[in-house]
N, C-alpha and C positions, 0 to 999 in steps of 0.2 A: 399737173394739169388734170382736171377732173372732167368727165363727160358722162353722158347717159346713153344707154342702149338697152332696149328691151325692158325698160322700167327699172334698171339698176344703175348705180353709180360706178363708174370705172375710173381708176387712178393710174397715172403713169403715161408713158408714151403709147401712141396708137400702134397696135401690132398689125403688120401687113403680111401678105403671103410671100413677099419677096425673099428669096433665098431659102425657102422651105423645101425640104426633101420628102418624098413619100415615106411613110412609116415602114413600108415593106423593104426599103433599102437601108434602114438604120443599122442593122446588124453588120452589113458589109462595110459601111462607113466607119464603124467602130474599130474594125480590124484588130480585135483582141484587147482593146483598151477597156477599162471598167467605167470610164466616164467620157462624155462627149457633149460639148455645148452645141446644140442643134435645134433647129425649128423644124417640126415635122407636121405633115398633114395626112389625114386618113379618115377612115370610118370609125366612129365611136359606137361600140356595141353594147355598153352597159355603163351606168353612172350611179354614184352615190350622191344623193341630193343634199347631204348635210354640208355645212360650211367646213372647208379645209379637208375635203374627203378625197375621192379617187374617181377615175374612169378607166374603162378598158378600151383599147384601140386595136383594131384588126391590123396585123402585120403580115398577112398573107400566109399561105401554106397551112391554113387551119389553126394558126397560132394568134394569140393576143398578147399585148403588153399592158401592164398596169401603170397608170400615170397618177402619181399622188401630188397634191398641192394643198 
C-alpha cells in the first residue's frame, strides 16, 4: 500500500500511536534485555537529513538515544 504525506511517498501499513510508550520509559521496559520490539514516542532533538540516517530522541534525565534507520 503506497500513500503520500508531506510530498513524499510512503509504503507499508499506516503507523498509528496505538500501543506506543514514552521514550522515557523504554529503559525500564527493557529490564536488562538487549533488544525489545516497541513503538515509542517522544521529542526529536537532532536529525541527519540523508537517506537511511539517524535521529536523536530525548529519553529524559538529560539523556538521548540514537535511532538509526
